N, C-alpha and C positions, 0 to 999 in steps of 0.2 A: 463403926465404918461410916455411918450417916452423919457424923458430927463434923466432918472436915470442911463443910461449906459454910459453917457459921462465921459470924464476924469476929467479935472480940473474944479472947479466951476467958475473960471474966464473966461474959454473958453467954455461955455456951448453950445452944439449943439444938434440937434435932433438925436435920435438914428437911426441907419440903420435897426434896427429890425422892421419889419412891425407890425402895430397895430393889424392887422387881420391875422388869420392863413390860409386864402383862397389863394390857389396857383394862381388863375386867377388874383389876384390883382397886382402881380409883374411878371407874364409871359409876353413875348413880344407879341404884337398884330400881327396877321396873316391875310392878305387880298390878293386880286387878284394882286394888284400892287407888293407886296413883292414877291409873287410867280413868277410873270412874270420876274422880275429883276433877281431873283435867277436862273431861268431856262435859261434866256438869257446868263448869265455868264457861265453856264455849256454847252451851245450850241455853244460856240465860235469856236469849231473845225469843225462845219458843213460848207459845201460849199455854194456859193451864188445861189440863185434861178435863173433859166433860163426862158426866155420868149418864150411862145408858142402861136400859133393862135388857138383859139377855134372856131370850125365851128358852133357850136350851138349858141354861144354868139356873133359870128362875131367880135371878138375882141382878143387882145393879153392878155394873162394871165401869171402869174408867177407860175412856177412849179419847185419842187425839184426833184432830181433824186431818184431812188430806193435806192442807197447807202446812200444818205442823210437821207432818211426815216429810214433806218436800223440803221444808226449811231445815229440818234436822239433817237430812241427807246433804243439803248444800253446806251446812255448817261443818259436817264431817269432811266434805271435800276440801273446804277452805282450811279447816284445821290441819288436815293431812298435808296439804300443799304448803302451808305456812311452816309446819314443823319440818317438812322435808327441806325447805329452803334454809331454815335455821340450822338444821343438822348439816346441810351441805356447806353453809358458810363456816360453821364451827369446825368441820373437818378440814376445810381449806385453811382456816386460821391455824389449826393445830399442825397441819402439814408445813405451813410456812414457818411456824415457830420451831418445829423440829429441824427444818432446813437451816433456819437462821442460827439457832443455837449450835447446831453441829458445825456449820461453816465458821461461826465465830470461834468455837473451841479449836477447830483445826487451824484456823488462821492464826489465833493466838499462840498455839503450840508451835506452828511453823515459824512464826515471827521470832519467838524466843529461841527456837533452834537455830535460826539464821543469826540471831544476835549472839548466841553462844559461839557459833562458827566465826563470826566477825571478831568477837572478844578473843577467841583463841588465836586468830590471825594477828590481832593487835599485840597480844602478849608475845607471839613468836617473833613479830617484827621488832619490838623493842628489845627482846632477849637477844636477837641476832645483832641488833645495833650495839648492845652492850658488849657482846662477845667480840664483835669486830673492833670496837673501841679498845677493849682490853688487850687484844692481840696487837693492835697498833701501839698501845702504850707500852706493852712489853718490848717491842722493837725500839721504841723511842728511849726507854729507860736503859736498854743495853747500849744504844748509840751514845747516850749522854755519859754513861759510865766509861765508855772507851775514850770519849773526848776529854773527860776529867783526868783519866790516866795519862793521856798524851800531854795535856796542859801541865800536869805536875812535873813532867820531864822537860818541858820546853821552856828554856830561858835563854835568850840571846839578844844580840843587838837588833835594833829595829831600823830598817831603811824602807822608805815608802815613797810612792809617787805623789807626795802632797802638793809640790809646786806645780806639777802638771794638772792635777785636779783643780787646783785654785785657778790656774790659768784658763782652763776650760770654762769655769764659771764666769771669769771676767770676759772672755771672748763672747760668751753667749749673752752678755749684757748688751751687746751691739745689735741684737735682734730688734726688729722694728714692728711697730703697730701691734696687730693682733697676735703675731708670732711670739710676743713676749709672754709666753704661757708658762705656768708653773707645771711643767710636764714631768714624765717619768725620768727623763735624762737628768733634769735638774735635781730631782729628788735623790736619785742614786748618786750623783756627784756630791751632793751635800752630805749624804750618809757616809760616802767614802772619806771626805775630809774630816767629818766628826769622828769617825772610827779611828782614823789615823791619829788625831789629836788626843783621843782618850785611850790610846793603846796601852801605855804604861800603867795608867791607873786601873784599867780593866784587868790587866794581867795579875795584879796583886790581889784583886777581889774576886776573880772568876772562880777560883777553886772553892772558896767558901760558898758562893752562889750555887755552884754545881752540887755541892754537898746538900744544901737546903732543898734544891729543886728535886733531887732524888727522893728525899723524904716526902715531898708534896706529891710526886708521881705515884709513889707506893700507896699513900693515903687515898688518893683518887681512884687508883686501881682496886683497892680493897672495897671501897664503897660500890663500885660497879660490879665487883664479884659477888658481893652480898645481895645486891639487887637482882643479879642474874640468877642466882640460886632460888630466890623467892619466886621469880617468874617461872622458873622451871617447874616448881611445885604447883603453882596456879595453872600453868599450861596443862600439866598432866591431869589435874582435877577437871578443868573446864573441857578438855578434849574428851574425857570420859562422859561428862554430862552431855556434850554435843552429840555423841554416839547413842545416847539413851533414847529408846523408843517405847511405845505403849506395850510392846511385847517383851521388853527387856526384863531380865530377872533382878531380884533385889528391890523391887518397887514396894512402896508402902505409904500409908498415911502418916503424916507428921502434924497433928493438930496444932495450930497456932504458929507454925514455923514462918508463915508469911508476915507475922507481926514481930519476928525477932530480927533486930538490926544490930549486928556486931561489927559493921563496917567502920573503917577509920579514914577512908578517902572517898572522893567522888572521881568520876572519870578525868575531870580537869586536873585535880591535884595529883591523881595517879600518874597521868602522863607528865605533868610538870615535875614530879619527883624524879622520874627517870631522865627527863630532859636535863634537869639540873645536875644529875650525877654525870650524864654524858658531857654536858657543857662544862662542868668542872674539870672532868678529865681532858676535854679538848683544850680548855684554857691552860691547864698545866702542861699539856703536850705542846701547845703552841709556845708557851714560855720556855719549855725545854728545847724545842727546836730553835727558838730565838737565841737561847743561851749557847746552844751548839754552834749557831752561826757566829755568835760573838767570839767563842773560843777559836773557831776556825779562822776568823779574821785576825785574831790576836796571833795565832801561830804563824800565819802567813805574813803578818805585819812584822813580827819579830825576825823573820828571815828576809826582810825587805821585799816581800812578795805579797801582794794582796789579790790573790787569784780570784777570790770570790767577788769582791767589789769590782775589780778590774774587768772581769768578764761580764758582770752584770751591767756595768756602765757602757762597755763596748756594745753589748747586745741592745741596750736601750738606744744607743746612738744609731745603730744599724736600723733598728725598728723605726726610730723617729725620722731617720733620713728616708726610709721607704715610704713612711706616711706623708712626708713633705713632698716627695716625688709624685706620689699618687695624687695628692691634693693639687699639686702644680699641673699635672696632666689633666685632671678634671677641670681645673680652672681654664686651661688652654682650650680644652674641648668646649667648655661653656662659652669661652670668648668666640670661638669659631661659630658656634650655634647662634650666639647673639649677633654676630656680624651678618650671618646669613638672614636672621630674623629682621635685622635693620634693612637689609637690601629688599627683602620680601615686603616689609612694611612700607618702604618707600614706593615700591611698585604698586602696592594696594592703594596707597594714598593717591597716586597718580591716576589709577583707574577710577577711584571715586570722584576725583575732580573732573575727569573726562565724562563720567556718567552724569554728573550734575550739569555739565555743559551740554551734553547731548539731550537733556530734557527741555532745553530752551525752545528748540524748533517745534517739537510736538505741542508745547504750551502755546506758542504763537499761533499754530494752526488751529487748535481748539478754541482759543479766545477770539481769533479772527472770524471763525465760522459763527460763533455766538454773536459777535458784533454785527456781522453782515446780516444775519437773520433777524436782527431787530428792525431792519428796514422794510420788512413785510408790512402790507397795509391791510386795514380793515380786519375782516374775519380770518385772514391768512396768518394773523398774529396768534397762532395756535401753540399752546404748550404741549407740543407733540413729543413722542418718544425720542425724536432726534435731538430736541432741545434738552430733554432730561439727560440723554446720553452724553451730550457735549458738556453739560454742567458737571456730571459725574466724572468725565474725563479730566476736566480742569482740576477738580478736587483731588482726584487720584494722583495727577502729576505733581500738584503742590505738595501732597503728603509724601510722595516718593522723594521729592527734592529735600523735604525736611528730614526724612529718615536718612538719606544719603549724607546730608550735612552733619547730622548727629554722628553717624559712623565716621565721617571724616574728622570731626573734632576728637572723638575717642581715639582714633588711630594716631592722630598727631600727638595727643598726650602720651600714648603708649610709645611712640617713637622717641619722645623726649626721655621717658623712663629707660628705654633700651639703650639710648646713648649714654645715660648716666651709669647704667649697669656695665656697659662696655668699659667706660673709664675706670670704674671700681675694680673690674676684673683685671685690667692691665696693671693697676697699682698693686693689687694683691699678688699678682704673679711676680712682680719685681720684689715684693717683700719675701715671698717664698724662695726666690733665687738667692737673696741675701742670707737667709737662714740656712739654706743648703750649703752655701759657701763657708759659713762659720762652722757648721757641724761636721761636714765631710772633709773640707780642706784643712781647716786650722785644728779643730779639736781632735777629730779622729786621726788626722795626720800625726799630731804630736803623740797620741797614745799608741799608735802603731809603731812609732820609732822608739818607744820605751822598752828596754830589755826586760824580758821575763824568763829567766833561766831557772828551771827547777833544781839545777845543780849549784845554785848560787851559795847555798849554806847548808850544813848538815841538819840543822833544825828544820828547815823547810823540807828537805828531803824526807826526814822522818815523818813529819806531819802529812806531807803530800801522799806518801805511800800508805800511811795508816788510814787516811780518810778517803 
């Protein structure tokens, strides 16, 4: 039982920790011989005993002097005090050692218990993520199988709004300046045109792609399922370890177990393994969703209806028009604020100019006073507080004028910037109005006039109701 604290299993040794908690088992033994030796060492400073004749005993006896007796007593006092202090310090050190080791042991066990709880939470989190991903993949696999079955039945003529989509792209080339952005509307229009042009080729290859994708989905789901089962086993074990306490049953020593390392991963690779499984499933699921989107587009294209792309583009147009209107409103608000700021700045500049002009008379008064006081004669030419005050007044007025002129220069520069900003805002508003006319009047107007009848073809009706 005392061997579990040793280091290496190959160099096993008995633990220095006592098997019993009794202090008397490892305290030094104290007897008369130990005390005598200790006192003799402390009494080394005493004088030698002298020989005296004892009349009663009729013999010579050894006797110490009174000083030796007093010195001996003093030595005993000092020895006792020194040993008491030493004992007190040792007791304090022992108490601190007991507290420190107990606290360290409790802290370490609490830390590891907390880590076990955190580890259990981590396992639960990733297991739930795997389960959620598997359920999502189940749904996606079923959806893809449904789309594949529909695609195998769907084969018809294709009519689509290709010319209108291309016309929208051409009209949007008339946008100006910063509004010539590669936005979501342009992306969805381009995707719509490309999907229409690739419709026939995709229909011939889509069934085979769906067949391959179903296999990839099942493989990714199998990897997630195996990982989830492994985590369920680890979760059960670590949860039991997390609940284990010093009073739990089934505890025992396992010498050398701390040196056994049969792990195959570290936390980083452990998380990465599950993340890769989930990422793989997500990638395959995204591919499956993308493939279903392609199949759905094909079915609608074959029926001269491209509901998905049509609605996506229309929604993008509506969103973009709303964004343009919002931007235009904000620009107009900023234009109004800028106009107000220009008016206020002009008033401020006028006030600064007036303030500078108003400083002229006080400057004249102060300088005239100083000039007139130079005409005093003889001893009356005194550098009195009046003179100092007038000099200070002149300096202050001059500094005030300098500050006001600097503020005037800054505000005049700011006014120039505000005027430039106003012109830029007015130009940008006109650009936004042009873009709004293109998107709302021309493009969206053409698309709203395009017929989208679900009863246009039996193939479309079948795919629309099924999806």
